[in-house]
The first five atom37 places (N, CA, C, CB, O) and aatype in JSON, in Angstrom:
{
  "aatype": [9, 15, 4, 18, 7, 15, 11, 14, 6, 19, 6, 19, 3, 7, 16, 5, 11, 6, 11, 19, 9, 3, 13, 3, 1, 10, 10, 10, 1, 16, 14, 12, 16, 9, 6, 15, 19, 19, 11, 2, 19, 0, 0, 9, 15, 19, 0, 17, 11, 10, 0, 7, 10, 3, 11, 0, 14, 0, 6, 18, 16, 9, 16, 14, 15, 6, 7, 19, 10, 6, 14, 11, 5, 6, 19, 16, 9, 18, 13, 16, 13, 5, 0, 16, 11, 0, 0, 9, 13, 2, 16, 1, 10, 6, 10, 5, 19, 15, 3, 19, 7, 2, 16, 11, 7, 9, 15, 5, 16, 9, 14, 13, 0, 10, 2, 0, 6, 7, 13, 3, 19, 18, 19, 6, 16, 16, 11, 13, 19, 3, 10, 7, 16, 19, 11],
  "atom_mask": [
    [1, 1, 1, 1, 1],
    [1, 1, 1, 1, 1],
    [1, 1, 1, 1, 1],
    [1, 1, 1, 1, 1],
    [1, 1, 1, 0, 1],
    [1, 1, 1, 1, 1],
    [1, 1, 1, 1, 1],
    [1, 1, 1, 1, 1],
    [1, 1, 1, 1, 1],
    [1, 1, 1, 1, 1],
    [1, 1, 1, 1, 1],
    [1, 1, 1, 1, 1],
    [1, 1, 1, 1, 1],
    [1, 1, 1, 0, 1],
    [1, 1, 1, 1, 1],
    [1, 1, 1, 1, 1],
    [1, 1, 1, 1, 1],
    [1, 1, 1, 1, 1],
    [1, 1, 1, 1, 1],
    [1, 1, 1, 1, 1],
    [1, 1, 1, 1, 1],
    [1, 1, 1, 1, 1],
    [1, 1, 1, 1, 1],
    [1, 1, 1, 1, 1],
    [1, 1, 1, 1, 1],
    [1, 1, 1, 1, 1],
    [1, 1, 1, 1, 1],
    [1, 1, 1, 1, 1],
    [1, 1, 1, 1, 1],
    [1, 1, 1, 1, 1],
    [1, 1, 1, 1, 1],
    [1, 1, 1, 1, 1],
    [1, 1, 1, 1, 1],
    [1, 1, 1, 1, 1],
    [1, 1, 1, 1, 1],
    [1, 1, 1, 1, 1],
    [1, 1, 1, 1, 1],
    [1, 1, 1, 1, 1],
    [1, 1, 1, 1, 1],
    [1, 1, 1, 1, 1],
    [1, 1, 1, 1, 1],
    [1, 1, 1, 1, 1],
    [1, 1, 1, 1, 1],
    [1, 1, 1, 1, 1],
    [1, 1, 1, 1, 1],
    [1, 1, 1, 1, 1],
    [1, 1, 1, 1, 1],
    [1, 1, 1, 1, 1],
    [1, 1, 1, 1, 1],
    [1, 1, 1, 1, 1],
    [1, 1, 1, 1, 1],
    [1, 1, 1, 0, 1],
    [1, 1, 1, 1, 1],
    [1, 1, 1, 1, 1],
    [1, 1, 1, 1, 1],
    [1, 1, 1, 1, 1],
    [1, 1, 1, 1, 1],
    [1, 1, 1, 1, 1],
    [1, 1, 1, 1, 1],
    [1, 1, 1, 1, 1],
    [1, 1, 1, 1, 1],
    [1, 1, 1, 1, 1],
    [1, 1, 1, 1, 1],
    [1, 1, 1, 1, 1],
    [1, 1, 1, 1, 1],
    [1, 1, 1, 1, 1],
    [1, 1, 1, 0, 1],
    [1, 1, 1, 1, 1],
    [1, 1, 1, 1, 1],
    [1, 1, 1, 1, 1],
    [1, 1, 1, 1, 1],
    [1, 1, 1, 1, 1],
    [1, 1, 1, 1, 1],
    [1, 1, 1, 1, 1],
    [1, 1, 1, 1, 1],
    [1, 1, 1, 1, 1],
    [1, 1, 1, 1, 1],
    [1, 1, 1, 1, 1],
    [1, 1, 1, 1, 1],
    [1, 1, 1, 1, 1],
    [1, 1, 1, 1, 1],
    [1, 1, 1, 1, 1],
    [1, 1, 1, 1, 1],
    [1, 1, 1, 1, 1],
    [1, 1, 1, 1, 1],
    [1, 1, 1, 1, 1],
    [1, 1, 1, 1, 1],
    [1, 1, 1, 1, 1],
    [1, 1, 1, 1, 1],
    [1, 1, 1, 1, 1],
    [1, 1, 1, 1, 1],
    [1, 1, 1, 1, 1],
    [1, 1, 1, 1, 1],
    [1, 1, 1, 1, 1],
    [1, 1, 1, 1, 1],
    [1, 1, 1, 1, 1],
    [1, 1, 1, 1, 1],
    [1, 1, 1, 1, 1],
    [1, 1, 1, 1, 1],
    [1, 1, 1, 1, 1],
    [1, 1, 1, 0, 1],
    [1, 1, 1, 1, 1],
    [1, 1, 1, 1, 1],
    [1, 1, 1, 1, 1],
    [1, 1, 1, 0, 1],
    [1, 1, 1, 1, 1],
    [1, 1, 1, 1, 1],
    [1, 1, 1, 1, 1],
    [1, 1, 1, 1, 1],
    [1, 1, 1, 1, 1],
    [1, 1, 1, 1, 1],
    [1, 1, 1, 1, 1],
    [1, 1, 1, 1, 1],
    [1, 1, 1, 1, 1],
    [1, 1, 1, 1, 1],
    [1, 1, 1, 1, 1],
    [1, 1, 1, 1, 1],
    [1, 1, 1, 0, 1],
    [1, 1, 1, 1, 1],
    [1, 1, 1, 1, 1],
    [1, 1, 1, 1, 1],
    [1, 1, 1, 1, 1],
    [1, 1, 1, 1, 1],
    [1, 1, 1, 1, 1],
    [1, 1, 1, 1, 1],
    [1, 1, 1, 1, 1],
    [1, 1, 1, 1, 1],
    [1, 1, 1, 1, 1],
    [1, 1, 1, 1, 1],
    [1, 1, 1, 1, 1],
    [1, 1, 1, 1, 1],
    [1, 1, 1, 0, 1],
    [1, 1, 1, 1, 1],
    [1, 1, 1, 1, 1],
    [1, 1, 1, 1, 1]
  ],
  "atom_positions": [
    [[-33.87, -18.39, -10.76], [-33.29, -17.43, -10.84], [-32.47, -16.64, -9.93], [-33.95, -16.97, -11.17], [-33.1, -15.85, -9.23]],
    [[-31.39, -16.67, -9.82], [-30.76, -16.18, -8.72], [-30.07, -15.13, -8.8], [-30.08, -16.94, -8.24], [-29.71, -14.88, -9.96]],
    [[-29.51, -13.94, -7.5], [-28.92, -13.26, -7.97], [-28.06, -12.85, -6.65], [-29.68, -12.41, -8.75], [-28.5, -13.31, -5.6]],
    [[-27.2, -12.24, -6.59], [-26.18, -11.6, -5.43], [-26.11, -10.27, -5.92], [-24.57, -12.3, -5.26], [-26.32, -9.84, -7.05]],
    [[-25.61, -9.44, -4.39], [-25.62, -8.02, -4.99], [-24.08, -7.81, -4.35], [0.0, 0.0, 0.0], [-23.58, -8.7, -3.67]],
    [[-23.32, -6.45, -4.67], [-22.05, -6.2, -4.32], [-22.0, -4.99, -4.65], [-21.07, -6.96, -4.84], [-22.43, -4.45, -5.67]],
    [[-21.42, -4.52, -3.69], [-21.22, -2.92, -3.59], [-19.52, -2.6, -3.66], [-21.93, -2.29, -1.95], [-18.63, -3.34, -3.25]],
    [[-19.43, -1.59, -4.15], [-17.96, -1.49, -4.5], [-16.87, -1.32, -3.68], [-17.8, -0.61, -5.21], [-16.58, -0.17, -3.39]],
    [[-16.2, -2.22, -3.26], [-14.89, -2.4, -2.5], [-14.06, -2.6, -3.17], [-14.75, -3.27, -1.64], [-14.17, -3.03, -4.32]],
    [[-12.67, -2.21, -2.39], [-11.41, -2.41, -2.78], [-10.47, -2.62, -1.43], [-10.99, -1.21, -3.69], [-10.83, -2.29, -0.3]],
    [[-9.43, -3.11, -1.69], [-8.41, -3.27, -0.74], [-7.43, -2.42, -1.01], [-7.92, -4.52, -0.66], [-7.3, -1.9, -2.11]],
    [[-6.48, -2.17, 0.23], [-4.9, -1.37, -0.48], [-4.04, -2.06, 0.38], [-4.58, 0.59, -0.3], [-4.34, -2.23, 1.56]],
    [[-2.7, -2.6, -0.24], [-2.14, -3.85, 0.2], [-2.18, -4.67, 1.11], [-1.33, -3.8, 0.25], [-1.44, -4.98, 2.05]],
    [[-3.88, -5.21, 0.42], [-4.34, -6.39, 1.64], [-5.11, -5.82, 2.72], [0.0, 0.0, 0.0], [-5.46, -6.54, 3.65]],
    [[-5.46, -4.34, 2.68], [-6.1, -4.21, 4.06], [-7.3, -3.25, 3.45], [-4.99, -3.46, 5.44], [-7.49, -3.13, 2.24]],
    [[-8.09, -2.59, 4.47], [-9.17, -1.7, 4.05], [-8.78, -0.53, 4.94], [-10.75, -2.3, 4.26], [-9.26, 0.59, 4.79]],
    [[-7.76, -0.89, 6.03], [-7.67, 0.07, 6.73], [-6.67, 1.6, 6.16], [-7.21, -0.65, 7.94], [-6.45, 1.88, 4.98]],
    [[-6.25, 2.29, 7.23], [-6.07, 3.43, 6.79], [-4.06, 3.15, 6.41], [-6.72, 4.71, 8.1], [-3.32, 2.44, 7.09]],
    [[-3.69, 3.91, 5.25], [-3.13, 3.32, 4.54], [-1.51, 4.36, 4.36], [-4.18, 3.03, 3.32], [-1.34, 5.03, 3.35]],
    [[-0.52, 4.33, 5.45], [0.47, 5.62, 5.77], [1.82, 5.18, 4.77], [0.97, 5.77, 7.75], [2.44, 4.13, 4.87]],
    [[2.07, 6.19, 3.85], [3.46, 5.99, 3.52], [4.32, 7.02, 3.78], [3.62, 5.69, 2.26], [4.35, 8.25, 3.85]],
    [[5.08, 5.96, 3.9], [6.29, 6.92, 4.74], [7.6, 6.91, 4.33], [6.49, 6.55, 6.18], [8.12, 5.79, 4.29]],
    [[8.26, 7.82, 4.02], [9.29, 8.56, 3.31], [10.57, 8.73, 4.03], [8.8, 9.85, 2.96], [11.7, 8.83, 3.54]],
    [[10.15, 8.76, 5.43], [11.03, 9.04, 6.34], [11.62, 10.45, 6.07], [12.0, 7.99, 6.39], [10.98, 11.46, 5.79]],
    [[13.2, 10.31, 6.21], [14.24, 11.62, 5.35], [14.88, 11.29, 4.64], [15.2, 12.44, 5.95], [15.53, 10.24, 4.66]],
    [[14.83, 12.58, 3.36], [15.78, 12.53, 2.14], [16.21, 13.63, 1.64], [15.29, 11.93, 1.09], [15.56, 14.64, 1.37]],
    [[17.67, 13.37, 1.47], [18.58, 14.52, 1.08], [17.34, 15.18, 0.15], [20.25, 14.04, 0.19], [16.38, 14.66, -0.41]],
    [[17.73, 16.34, 0.23], [17.11, 17.5, -1.02], [17.31, 17.07, -2.45], [17.94, 19.06, -0.99], [18.53, 17.1, -2.64]],
    [[16.81, 16.75, -3.34], [16.18, 16.66, -4.88], [16.82, 14.94, -5.2], [17.0, 18.21, -6.25], [17.31, 14.49, -6.22]],
    [[16.55, 14.26, -3.8], [16.61, 12.61, -3.9], [15.66, 12.55, -4.07], [16.98, 11.64, -2.95], [14.95, 13.03, -3.2]],
    [[14.85, 11.83, -5.52], [13.9, 10.92, -5.29], [13.54, 10.18, -5.06], [13.58, 10.73, -5.5], [14.24, 9.34, -5.64]],
    [[12.22, 9.3, -4.12], [12.24, 8.22, -3.53], [10.82, 7.74, -4.06], [12.51, 8.33, -2.01], [9.98, 8.62, -4.25]],
    [[10.48, 6.37, -4.34], [9.44, 6.27, -5.15], [8.99, 5.22, -4.1], [9.65, 5.94, -6.79], [9.89, 4.46, -3.75]],
    [[7.36, 4.98, -3.35], [6.71, 4.02, -2.98], [5.81, 3.47, -3.87], [6.23, 4.29, -1.99], [5.16, 4.26, -4.56]],
    [[5.64, 2.3, -3.98], [4.56, 1.63, -4.56], [3.13, 0.66, -3.54], [5.45, 0.65, -5.49], [3.2, -0.21, -2.68]],
    [[2.28, 1.18, -4.02], [0.72, 0.67, -3.19], [0.04, 0.58, -4.28], [-0.18, 1.77, -2.01], [-0.04, 1.32, -5.26]],
    [[-0.76, -1.06, -3.84], [-1.68, -1.94, -4.49], [-2.84, -1.66, -4.15], [-1.51, -3.22, -4.31], [-3.18, -1.68, -2.96]],
    [[-3.7, -1.33, -5.21], [-5.07, -1.05, -4.86], [-5.99, -2.66, -5.8], [-5.53, 0.92, -5.6], [-5.67, -2.88, -6.97]],
    [[-7.08, -3.62, -5.09], [-7.75, -4.46, -5.89], [-9.2, -4.39, -5.79], [-7.33, -5.7, -5.67], [-9.91, -4.59, -4.8]],
    [[-9.36, -4.22, -6.42], [-10.81, -4.6, -6.67], [-11.32, -6.17, -6.0], [-10.99, -4.61, -8.38], [-10.92, -7.11, -6.67]],
    [[-12.01, -6.48, -4.96], [-12.14, -7.09, -4.12], [-13.81, -7.68, -4.56], [-11.76, -6.27, -2.85], [-14.42, -8.72, -4.33]],
    [[-14.17, -6.2, -5.42], [-16.01, -6.36, -5.46], [-16.53, -7.44, -6.9], [-16.88, -4.33, -5.8], [-15.92, -7.51, -7.98]],
    [[-17.32, -7.92, -6.66], [-18.03, -8.34, -8.1], [-18.46, -7.97, -9.63], [-18.89, -8.5, -7.82], [-18.56, -8.6, -10.68]],
    [[-18.68, -6.39, -9.15], [-18.76, -5.32, -10.28], [-17.52, -4.62, -10.19], [-20.0, -4.27, -10.17], [-16.62, -4.75, -9.35]],
    [[-17.66, -3.54, -11.62], [-16.42, -2.92, -11.32], [-16.74, -1.86, -10.77], [-15.57, -2.69, -12.33], [-17.89, -1.44, -10.8]],
    [[-15.46, -1.05, -9.98], [-15.46, 0.04, -9.29], [-14.36, 1.47, -9.76], [-15.18, -0.56, -7.93], [-13.18, 1.36, -10.1]],
    [[-15.02, 2.54, -9.68], [-14.26, 3.4, -9.66], [-13.23, 3.74, -8.64], [-14.89, 4.15, -9.84], [-13.35, 3.3, -7.49]],
    [[-12.46, 4.32, -8.91], [-11.69, 4.87, -8.04], [-10.99, 6.52, -7.82], [-10.87, 4.03, -8.18], [-11.08, 6.92, -8.98]],
    [[-10.45, 7.51, -7.16], [-10.28, 8.41, -6.95], [-9.54, 9.14, -5.42], [-11.29, 8.61, -7.35], [-10.05, 9.36, -4.32]],
    [[-7.91, 9.4, -6.05], [-7.32, 9.78, -4.57], [-7.59, 11.55, -4.94], [-5.22, 9.14, -4.2], [-7.34, 12.28, -5.9]],
    [[-8.22, 11.71, -3.63], [-9.16, 12.92, -3.16], [-7.85, 13.68, -2.41], [-10.72, 12.43, -1.96], [-6.84, 13.21, -1.89]],
    [[-8.39, 15.23, -2.61], [-6.85, 15.6, -1.51], [-6.02, 15.77, -2.84], [0.0, 0.0, 0.0], [-5.4, 16.72, -2.35]],
    [[-5.45, 15.67, -4.13], [-3.99, 16.38, -4.46], [-4.02, 17.25, -4.45], [-3.32, 16.31, -5.41], [-2.87, 17.62, -4.21]],
    [[-5.09, 18.64, -4.63], [-5.01, 19.7, -4.82], [-4.62, 20.34, -3.63], [-5.97, 20.06, -5.35], [-4.65, 21.55, -3.82]],
    [[-4.28, 20.07, -2.53], [-3.6, 20.27, -1.39], [-2.51, 19.71, -1.3], [-4.18, 20.0, -0.46], [-1.73, 20.25, -0.51]],
    [[-2.11, 18.68, -1.89], [-0.82, 17.9, -1.39], [0.2, 18.82, -2.12], [-0.71, 16.12, -1.88], [0.01, 19.2, -3.28]],
    [[1.73, 19.3, -1.09], [2.3, 19.87, -1.47], [3.2, 19.82, -3.18], [2.73, 19.85, -0.44], [3.17, 18.62, -3.45]],
    [[3.5, 20.13, -3.68], [4.3, 19.57, -5.31], [5.52, 19.02, -5.18], [4.66, 20.78, -6.44], [5.97, 18.53, -6.22]],
    [[6.31, 18.92, -4.07], [7.18, 18.0, -3.9], [6.8, 16.05, -4.51], [7.36, 18.26, -2.29], [7.48, 15.4, -5.3]],
    [[5.43, 15.55, -3.72], [4.96, 15.16, -4.43], [4.37, 14.66, -5.8], [4.91, 15.33, -4.09], [3.66, 15.51, -6.34]],
    [[4.51, 13.49, -6.48], [3.73, 13.31, -7.32], [3.46, 11.74, -7.14], [4.23, 13.85, -8.58], [4.06, 10.81, -6.61]],
    [[2.3, 11.9, -7.82], [1.41, 10.16, -7.75], [0.67, 10.24, -8.62], [0.42, 9.63, -6.45], [-0.26, 11.02, -8.78]],
    [[1.28, 8.87, -9.68], [0.52, 8.26, -11.01], [0.28, 6.8, -10.17], [1.64, 8.15, -12.79], [0.91, 6.36, -9.21]],
    [[-0.84, 6.21, -10.91], [-2.1, 7.06, -11.72], [-2.92, 7.49, -10.4], [-3.22, 5.94, -12.98], [-2.89, 6.95, -9.29]],
    [[-3.71, 8.7, -10.86], [-4.87, 8.81, -8.9], [-6.19, 8.94, -9.57], [-4.62, 10.76, -7.43], [-7.11, 9.6, -9.08]],
    [[-6.26, 8.27, -10.73], [-7.67, 8.13, -10.32], [-7.89, 6.56, -12.02], [-8.88, 10.35, -10.44], [-7.26, 6.24, -13.03]],
    [[-9.1, 6.13, -11.31], [-9.54, 5.05, -12.6], [-10.45, 3.91, -12.34], [0.0, 0.0, 0.0], [-10.99, 3.74, -11.25]],
    [[-10.56, 3.4, -13.03], [-11.99, 1.78, -12.84], [-10.98, 0.57, -12.64], [-13.29, 1.24, -14.79], [-9.8, 0.54, -13.01]],
    [[-11.61, -0.31, -12.05], [-11.15, -1.48, -11.85], [-12.03, -2.26, -12.28], [-10.78, -1.74, -10.7], [-13.2, -1.96, -12.01]],
    [[-11.73, -3.62, -13.16], [-12.59, -4.39, -13.05], [-12.58, -5.47, -11.84], [-12.62, -4.84, -14.2], [-11.67, -5.66, -11.03]],
    [[-13.82, -6.13, -11.95], [-13.44, -7.08, -10.74], [-12.08, -8.06, -10.68], [-14.63, -8.05, -10.62], [-11.49, -8.47, -11.68]],
    [[-11.75, -8.3, -9.51], [-10.96, -8.61, -9.15], [-8.95, -8.26, -10.01], [-11.68, -9.79, -8.98], [-7.88, -8.86, -9.93]],
    [[-9.38, -7.18, -10.61], [-8.03, -6.22, -11.47], [-7.61, -5.3, -10.08], [-8.72, -4.87, -13.2], [-8.32, -4.85, -9.18]],
    [[-5.98, -5.23, -10.33], [-4.95, -4.48, -9.84], [-4.47, -3.41, -9.84], [-4.32, -4.77, -10.0], [-3.66, -4.23, -9.4]],
    [[-4.14, -2.53, -9.85], [-3.48, -1.43, -10.51], [-2.38, -0.82, -9.12], [-4.84, -0.17, -11.17], [-2.54, -1.13, -7.93]],
    [[-1.5, -0.1, -9.55], [-0.13, -0.18, -8.58], [-0.35, 1.83, -8.8], [1.9, -1.36, -9.49], [-0.45, 2.61, -9.74]],
    [[-0.33, 1.87, -7.63], [0.0, 3.38, -7.84], [1.32, 3.85, -6.97], [-1.34, 4.3, -7.36], [1.82, 3.47, -5.91]],
    [[1.59, 4.71, -7.78], [3.24, 4.93, -7.25], [3.24, 6.46, -6.84], [4.6, 4.62, -8.65], [2.53, 7.32, -7.37]],
    [[4.27, 6.7, -5.67], [3.78, 7.64, -4.84], [5.58, 8.05, -4.28], [2.42, 6.92, -3.56], [6.32, 7.61, -3.41]],
    [[5.71, 9.37, -5.61], [6.9, 9.5, -5.78], [7.21, 10.54, -4.61], [7.22, 9.85, -7.2], [6.13, 10.53, -4.02]],
    [[8.13, 11.54, -3.84], [8.73, 12.33, -3.25], [9.85, 12.5, -3.28], [8.53, 12.29, -2.43], [10.57, 11.51, -3.19]],
    [[10.55, 14.07, -3.45], [11.75, 14.43, -4.19], [11.69, 16.25, -3.69], [11.56, 13.96, -6.16], [11.24, 17.13, -4.42]],
    [[12.16, 16.44, -2.55], [12.72, 17.53, -1.61], [12.93, 18.97, -2.17], [14.08, 17.08, -1.11], [14.03, 19.37, -1.79]],
    [[12.32, 19.84, -2.88], [13.15, 20.66, -2.82], [13.33, 21.94, -1.78], [13.06, 20.94, -3.88], [13.72, 23.01, -2.23]],
    [[13.01, 21.77, -0.32], [13.93, 22.77, 0.48], [13.73, 21.66, 1.91], [13.21, 24.81, 0.64], [13.18, 20.56, 1.98]],
    [[14.33, 22.39, 2.81], [14.39, 21.46, 4.41], [12.84, 21.83, 4.89], [15.86, 22.19, 5.89], [12.4, 22.94, 5.2]],
    [[12.26, 20.75, 4.86], [10.94, 21.04, 5.5], [10.53, 19.7, 5.65], [9.89, 21.98, 4.69], [10.88, 18.77, 4.93]],
    [[9.67, 19.63, 6.74], [8.45, 18.58, 6.68], [7.12, 18.43, 5.92], [8.02, 18.56, 7.76], [6.19, 19.2, 6.16]],
    [[7.01, 17.48, 5.03], [6.24, 17.59, 4.46], [5.27, 16.21, 4.31], [6.8, 18.15, 3.53], [5.35, 15.2, 3.61]],
    [[4.06, 16.79, 5.58], [3.2, 15.78, 5.8], [1.62, 15.64, 5.18], [3.18, 15.78, 7.12], [1.03, 16.67, 5.52]],
    [[0.95, 14.98, 4.6], [-0.1, 15.56, 4.06], [-1.54, 14.01, 4.6], [0.39, 15.94, 2.02], [-1.46, 13.1, 5.42]],
    [[-2.69, 14.44, 3.62], [-3.43, 13.38, 3.8], [-4.84, 13.17, 2.75], [-3.76, 13.49, 5.27], [-5.96, 13.64, 2.92]],
    [[-4.36, 12.34, 1.66], [-5.29, 12.04, 1.08], [-6.36, 10.81, 1.04], [-4.83, 12.2, 0.28], [-6.18, 9.67, 1.47]],
    [[-6.93, 11.08, 0.72], [-8.38, 9.91, 0.16], [-8.39, 9.11, -0.6], [-9.45, 10.3, -0.42], [-8.31, 9.63, -1.71]],
    [[-8.47, 7.85, -0.66], [-8.8, 6.85, -1.73], [-10.66, 6.68, -1.81], [-7.92, 5.22, -1.23], [-11.33, 6.08, -0.97]],
    [[-11.09, 7.21, -2.77], [-12.45, 7.32, -2.61], [-13.09, 6.23, -3.56], [-12.91, 8.79, -2.91], [-12.67, 6.17, -4.71]],
    [[-13.89, 5.52, -3.24], [-14.9, 4.59, -4.48], [-16.04, 4.23, -4.18], [-14.44, 3.25, -4.95], [-16.63, 4.0, -3.13]],
    [[-16.44, 4.18, -5.98], [-17.85, 4.05, -6.62], [-18.6, 3.43, -7.13], [-18.06, 4.45, -7.16], [-18.9, 3.14, -5.97]],
    [[-19.15, 2.99, -7.62], [-19.49, 2.62, -8.61], [-19.08, 3.19, -10.18], [-20.58, 2.66, -8.29], [-18.45, 4.25, -10.18]],
    [[-19.33, 2.66, -11.33], [-18.58, 3.03, -12.57], [-19.56, 4.44, -12.67], [-18.62, 1.74, -14.04], [-18.95, 5.5, -12.58]],
    [[-20.85, 4.49, -12.83], [-21.75, 5.63, -12.76], [-21.66, 6.5, -12.11], [0.0, 0.0, 0.0], [-21.88, 7.66, -12.49]],
    [[-21.29, 6.15, -10.91], [-21.55, 6.82, -9.78], [-23.29, 7.44, -9.37], [-20.51, 7.97, -9.94], [-23.97, 8.41, -9.02]],
    [[-23.29, 6.61, -9.6], [-25.0, 6.31, -9.21], [-25.49, 6.16, -7.72], [-25.47, 4.83, -9.86], [-26.7, 6.25, -7.5]],
    [[-24.7, 5.95, -6.78], [-25.1, 6.03, -5.28], [-23.99, 6.45, -4.8], [-25.58, 4.78, -4.54], [-23.67, 5.56, -4.01]],
    [[-22.75, 7.69, -4.76], [-22.04, 8.25, -3.99], [-20.96, 7.39, -4.23], [0.0, 0.0, 0.0], [-20.8, 6.6, -5.15]],
    [[-20.07, 7.72, -3.05], [-18.87, 7.3, -2.5], [-19.45, 6.5, -1.82], [-17.96, 8.15, -1.85], [-20.47, 6.82, -1.2]],
    [[-18.82, 5.02, -1.78], [-19.11, 4.0, -0.89], [-18.3, 3.1, -0.02], [-19.68, 3.34, -1.49], [-18.62, 2.13, 0.67]],
    [[-17.27, 3.62, -0.22], [-15.86, 3.13, 0.6], [-14.64, 4.51, 0.67], [-15.04, 1.58, -0.45], [-14.25, 4.97, -0.4]],
    [[-14.28, 4.89, 1.52], [-13.01, 5.39, 1.36], [-11.58, 5.13, 2.42], [-13.35, 6.73, 1.29], [-11.49, 4.65, 3.54]],
    [[-11.06, 5.42, 1.95], [-9.49, 4.87, 2.67], [-8.68, 5.87, 3.35], [-8.41, 4.29, 1.53], [-8.59, 6.67, 2.42]],
    [[-8.22, 6.25, 4.02], [-7.28, 7.52, 4.31], [-6.18, 7.07, 4.17], [-7.32, 8.22, 5.62], [-5.88, 5.96, 4.61]],
    [[-5.26, 7.93, 3.43], [-4.19, 7.79, 2.84], [-2.96, 8.77, 3.78], [-4.51, 8.19, 1.29], [-3.03, 9.94, 3.38]],
    [[-2.01, 8.62, 4.74], [-1.31, 9.47, 5.46], [-0.02, 9.37, 4.41], [-1.13, 9.03, 7.12], [0.35, 8.32, 3.89]],
    [[0.57, 10.64, 4.21], [2.06, 11.03, 3.3], [3.19, 11.42, 4.18], [1.89, 12.41, 2.23], [3.52, 12.61, 4.1]],
    [[3.6, 10.95, 4.69], [4.62, 11.61, 5.9], [6.25, 11.59, 4.95], [4.66, 10.28, 7.74], [6.52, 10.68, 4.16]],
    [[7.01, 12.54, 5.19], [8.38, 12.96, 4.36], [8.69, 14.65, 4.84], [8.06, 12.82, 2.35], [8.03, 15.69, 4.91]],
    [[10.14, 14.21, 5.11], [11.01, 15.06, 5.45], [12.24, 15.72, 4.54], [11.42, 14.49, 6.42], [12.84, 14.81, 3.96]],
    [[12.64, 16.69, 4.33], [13.64, 17.0, 3.39], [14.6, 17.84, 4.06], [0.0, 0.0, 0.0], [14.51, 18.9, 4.67]],
    [[15.57, 17.05, 3.75], [16.69, 17.61, 4.54], [18.0, 18.27, 3.59], [17.24, 16.35, 5.51], [18.02, 18.05, 2.38]],
    [[18.79, 18.86, 4.08], [20.17, 19.35, 3.67], [21.78, 19.29, 4.28], [19.94, 20.52, 3.61], [22.01, 19.99, 5.26]],
    [[22.25, 18.93, 4.03], [23.66, 19.1, 4.82], [24.32, 19.77, 4.88], [24.41, 18.59, 4.75], [24.98, 19.4, 3.91]],
    [[25.06, 20.97, 5.4], [25.88, 21.94, 5.44], [26.86, 22.19, 6.28], [25.35, 22.74, 5.43], [26.74, 22.41, 7.48]],
    [[28.5, 22.13, 5.22], [29.45, 21.79, 6.3], [30.26, 23.13, 6.56], [30.45, 20.51, 5.88], [30.69, 23.86, 5.67]],
    [[30.4, 23.32, 7.87], [30.53, 24.71, 7.91], [32.19, 24.61, 8.87], [28.93, 25.6, 8.77], [32.15, 23.88, 9.86]],
    [[33.6, 25.35, 8.53], [34.61, 25.17, 9.03], [34.43, 26.37, 10.37], [35.76, 25.26, 7.9], [33.79, 27.42, 10.24]],
    [[34.93, 26.07, 11.25], [35.25, 27.21, 11.91], [36.09, 27.32, 12.98], [34.31, 27.68, 12.25], [35.81, 27.86, 14.05]],
    [[37.12, 26.79, 12.69], [38.88, 26.34, 13.21], [39.6, 26.66, 12.11], [39.31, 24.56, 13.58], [39.65, 26.04, 11.05]],
    [[40.27, 27.83, 12.44], [41.95, 27.87, 11.67], [42.84, 27.64, 11.97], [42.53, 28.72, 11.32], [43.03, 28.14, 13.08]],
    [[43.96, 26.9, 11.52], [45.23, 26.59, 11.83], [46.36, 27.27, 11.77], [45.45, 25.79, 11.34], [46.68, 27.15, 10.59]],
    [[47.01, 27.79, 12.2], [48.12, 28.9, 12.37], [49.29, 28.19, 12.16], [48.17, 29.68, 13.78], [49.8, 27.66, 13.15]],
    [[49.82, 28.08, 11.04], [50.82, 27.72, 10.35], [52.51, 28.54, 10.62], [50.19, 27.91, 8.99], [53.69, 28.22, 10.47]],
    [[51.75, 29.68, 11.1], [53.09, 30.26, 11.72], [53.59, 31.15, 10.31], [0.0, 0.0, 0.0], [52.81, 31.44, 9.4]],
    [[55.25, 31.56, 10.34], [55.76, 31.55, 9.2], [56.56, 30.51, 8.27], [56.31, 32.35, 9.37], [57.46, 29.71, 8.5]],
    [[55.69, 30.92, 6.89], [56.32, 29.81, 6.26], [57.0, 29.85, 5.15], [55.59, 29.0, 6.05], [56.44, 30.51, 4.28]],
    [[58.27, 29.27, 4.79], [59.82, 29.61, 3.7], [59.09, 29.11, 2.89], [61.58, 28.88, 3.83], [59.47, 28.95, 1.73]]
  ]
}
C-alpha cells in the first residue's frame, strides 16, 4: 500500500507570485481584454475564487471569477477594462485556492494588481484668424 499527499495549488501564467494586469492608458469607451491562465498543479481537484471583486470599479469585467479545476486542468480568465470617465483605476484582487469541499480553508492566495487609466481627448481652439473684409 502506498499513498502520497497533495495540497491545493495553482499557477497563474506559469508562476505562483503576484500577477500584474496592466491595461496602461485607454481612450474612454475603448474596451481592452487581457487573458490570464490558471492551472491546477496539484494531484487533487481545487476550488478557486477571485476575492475583492465587490470593491473593484465597475469599469472592470472579469469572467469567470470562480470555479473548480481537476488535476492538471486550466481555465482562462478574461480581464476586460473599459473606462467611462477620465481617471486612474487601480485595484487589488486575490486568487484564493482551497480543496473542493473547503474542509481545510484557503490553502493558497495569489495577489492580483489591476492597473488602468482612462483618458479623453479634448480639442480646443484658441486662435482666431482675421480675414479682414471679405467681398
